C-alpha positions in Angstrom: -30.6 8.8 -10.3 -30.4 5.0 -10.0 -29.3 2.9 -7.0 -25.7 3.7 -5.8 -25.6 6.8 -8.0 -24.3 9.4 -5.6 -20.8 10.2 -4.3 -19.0 6.8 -4.2 -17.5 7.6 -0.8 -21.0 7.7 0.7 -22.1 4.4 -0.9 -21.8 1.2 1.2 -19.1 -1.3 0.5 -20.3 -4.8 -0.6 -18.9 -7.8 1.2 -16.4 -8.5 -1.6 -15.0 -5.0 -1.4 -14.7 -5.2 2.4 -12.9 -8.5 2.2 -10.6 -7.5 -0.6 -9.6 -4.2 1.1 -9.0 -6.1 4.4 -7.0 -8.9 2.7 -5.0 -6.5 0.5 -4.0 -4.5 3.5 -3.1 -7.6 5.4 -0.9 -8.8 2.5 0.7 -5.4 2.2 1.6 -5.5 5.9 3.2 -8.9 5.3 5.1 -7.5 2.4 6.4 -4.7 4.5 7.7 -7.1 7.1 9.1 -9.5 4.5 10.8 -6.8 2.4 12.4 -5.2 5.4 14.0 -8.6 6.3 15.1 -9.1 2.7 16.7 -5.7 2.7 19.1 -7.0 5.3 19.9 -10.0 3.1 20.4 -8.0 -0.2 23.9 -7.0 -1.2 23.1 -5.3 -4.5 22.5 -1.6 -4.3 19.8 -1.5 -7.1 18.0 -4.4 -5.5 18.0 -2.6 -2.1 16.5 0.4 -3.9 13.7 -1.7 -5.4 13.0 -3.2 -1.9 12.9 0.3 -0.4 10.4 1.4 -3.1 8.3 -1.7 -2.6 8.1 -1.0 1.1 7.1 2.6 0.5 4.3 1.4 -1.9 3.1 -1.2 0.5 2.9 1.4 3.3 0.8 3.7 1.1 -1.5 0.8 0.3 -1.9 -0.1 4.0 -2.7 3.5 4.8 -5.2 4.0 2.1 -7.0 0.7 2.5 -7.1 0.9 6.3 -8.5 4.5 6.1 -11.4 3.2 3.9 -12.0 0.3 6.2 -12.0 2.4 9.3 -14.2 5.0 7.7 -16.7 2.2 7.0 -16.6 0.8 10.6 -14.4 -2.2 9.7 -11.3 -3.0 11.9 -8.3 -3.4 9.7 -5.8 -6.3 10.1 -3.3 -5.7 12.8 0.2 -4.5 11.9 3.1 -6.9 12.3 5.8 -6.1 14.8 8.9 -4.2 13.6 11.9 -6.3 12.8 15.2 -5.6 14.5 17.9 -4.4 12.1 20.5 -6.9 10.9 23.7 -6.5 9.0 24.4 -8.7 5.9 27.7 -9.9 7.2 26.0 -11.1 10.5 23.7 -13.4 8.6 25.2 -16.9 8.3 25.9 -17.8 4.6 23.6 -20.9 4.8 20.7 -18.8 6.1 21.2 -15.9 3.8 18.9 -15.3 0.8 20.9 -14.5 -2.4 20.2 -11.4 -4.5 18.8 -13.6 -7.2 16.4 -15.3 -4.9 15.2 -12.0 -3.6 14.8 -10.6 -7.1 12.7 -13.7 -8.1 10.5 -13.3 -5.1 9.9 -9.6 -5.8 9.1 -10.4 -9.4 6.6 -13.1 -8.4 5.0 -10.8 -5.8 4.6 -8.0 -8.4 2.9 -10.4 -10.8 0.5 -11.8 -8.2 -0.2 -8.2 -7.0 -1.3 -7.2 -10.5 -3.6 -10.2 -10.7 -5.1 -9.4 -7.3 -5.6 -5.7 -8.4 -7.3 -6.8 -11.6 -9.7 -9.0 -9.7 -10.6 -6.3 -7.3 -11.1 -3.8 -10.1 -13.5 -6.2 -11.8 -15.7 -6.9 -8.8 -15.9 -3.4 -7.4 -19.1 -1.5 -7.8 -17.9 1.6 -6.0 -16.0 3.6 -8.5 -13.5 5.0 -6.0 -12.5 1.4 -5.0 -12.1 0.3 -8.6 -10.0 3.4 -9.3 -7.8 2.8 -6.2 -7.0 -0.7 -7.4 -6.4 0.6 -10.9 -3.8 3.0 -9.4 -2.2 0.1 -7.5 -2.2 -2.0 -10.7 -0.4 0.7 -12.7 2.2 1.1 -9.9 2.8 -2.7 -9.7 3.1 -2.8 -13.5 5.8 -0.2 -13.5 7.6 -1.9 -10.6 7.3 -5.2 -12.3 8.9 -3.8 -15.4 11.7 -2.2 -13.3 12.3 -5.6 -11.6 12.3 -7.5 -15.0 14.9 -5.1 -16.5 17.0 -5.4 -13.4 16.8 -9.2 -13.5 17.8 -9.2 -17.2 20.7 -6.8 -16.8 22.1 -8.6 -13.8 21.7 -12.1 -15.3 19.3 -13.2 -12.6 16.3 -13.9 -14.9 15.5 -17.6 -15.2 13.2 -17.8 -18.2 10.8 -20.7 -18.9 11.7 -22.9 -21.8 12.1 -20.8 -24.9 10.8 -21.8 -28.3 13.9 -21.4 -30.4 12.8 -23.3 -33.5 9.3 -22.6 -34.6 7.4 -25.3 -36.5 6.9 -24.7 -40.2 3.3 -23.7 -41.0 1.7 -25.7 -43.8 0.2 -23.4 -46.4 -3.2 -24.6 -47.6 
């Protein structure tokens, strides 16, 4: 059996895996705090449901990443303090995020999360770490599709410039 050929959970993490797990957990903790605040701003029921599911997913990611870090003797990033609850009507109009703004942010977060997961999968040499981020990637892909469809249905999607007229190809 070659080097690092046993049970992946008994293999050491390399520094890139340690940093990625730590950073991913820290970012997920930030998302939990951010999405909880945005839930107070959201008025649309479907958008609130998406935010709820994003929070649940981020909490799972924090739990799994922090467990691996702790098991390997690495202190995880500290959790952020809980936010006090707020009611939508108590948030001043000029300080309130619109549903469209919230939907755009969640779409961007989903996209960046998939890129981060792909990077982590590519650099992992421990199979369990690569598989963990493949699982997160699949979940973020499904959530991204859900957000995209919601944005299209509600008229919130702001597409980049569209190529309406295609240039004629010259046949040789």
